[in-house]
C-alpha positions in Angstrom: 11.1 -14.0 -4.3 8.6 -16.1 -2.4 8.7 -13.9 0.7 7.9 -10.8 -1.3 4.9 -12.5 -2.9 3.7 -13.6 0.5 3.9 -10.1 1.8 2.0 -8.7 -1.1 -0.7 -11.3 -0.6 -1.0 -10.2 3.0 -1.1 -6.5 2.2 -3.8 -6.6 -0.4 -6.7 -7.3 2.1 -5.4 -4.3 4.2 -5.3 -2.0 1.1 -8.8 -3.2 0.2 -10.1 -2.6 3.7 -8.6 0.9 3.8 -10.3 1.7 0.4 -13.6 0.3 1.6 -13.4 2.8 4.6 -12.8 5.7 2.2 -9.1 5.9 2.7 -6.1 5.7 0.4 -3.4 3.2 1.1 0.1 4.6 0.7 3.6 3.4 1.1 6.2 5.7 2.6 9.9 5.3 2.7 11.7 5.7 6.0 13.4 9.0 6.5 16.7 7.4 7.4 19.2 7.1 4.6 20.0 3.6 3.3 23.3 2.3 4.6 25.4 0.9 1.7 27.9 -1.5 3.1 29.6 -4.8 2.6 29.7 -5.4 6.4 27.2 -8.2 7.0 26.8 -7.4 10.7 25.8 -3.8 9.8 23.4 -5.1 7.2 21.7 -7.3 9.7 21.5 -4.5 12.3 19.9 -2.2 9.7 17.3 -4.8 8.7 16.6 -5.6 12.3 16.0 -1.9 13.0 13.5 -1.8 10.1 11.8 -4.9 11.4 11.5 -3.4 14.8 9.9 -0.3 13.4 7.5 -2.3 11.4 6.4 -4.3 14.4 5.9 -1.1 16.4 3.9 0.4 13.6 1.6 -2.6 13.3 1.1 -2.7 17.1 0.2 1.0 17.1 -2.4 0.5 14.3 -3.9 -2.5 16.1 -4.3 -0.5 19.3 -6.2 2.1 17.4 -8.5 -0.3 15.6 -9.7 -2.2 18.6 -11.2 -4.8 16.2 -13.6 -2.1 14.8 -13.0 -3.5 11.3 -12.4 -7.2 11.5 -10.9 -7.6 8.0 -8.5 -4.7 8.5 -7.6 -5.8 12.0 -6.9 -9.4 10.8 -4.8 -8.1 7.9 -2.7 -5.9 10.1 -2.3 -8.7 12.6 -1.1 -11.1 10.0 1.5 -8.6 8.8 2.5 -8.1 12.5 3.0 -11.9 12.9 5.2 -12.0 9.8 7.3 -9.0 10.9 7.7 -10.6 14.4 8.9 -13.8 12.8 11.4 -11.9 10.6 12.6 -10.0 13.7 13.1 -13.2 15.6 15.0 -14.8 12.7 17.3 -11.8 12.5 17.9 -11.8 16.2 19.2 -15.4 15.9 21.6 -14.3 13.2 23.1 -11.4 15.1 
């Protein structure tokens, strides 16, 4: 829904910046298997684990960029803020 559209809007500038720098933006699935369950607590824990990984990945990328490419840095930072908000919302639910 709306959240997916917002994420896509935030990702496009990052993909464009990567292409401008001669790179190719890719999306990789996590290596961990998807947990299929009807247990809401387990679902929330799995989503929270994913959000934590996303936050850590964005922080790692930002530390490498050191604001060398302002558009890319801003795009990653915006994604980081969204992931942090999601993580905080999930923490309130668990």
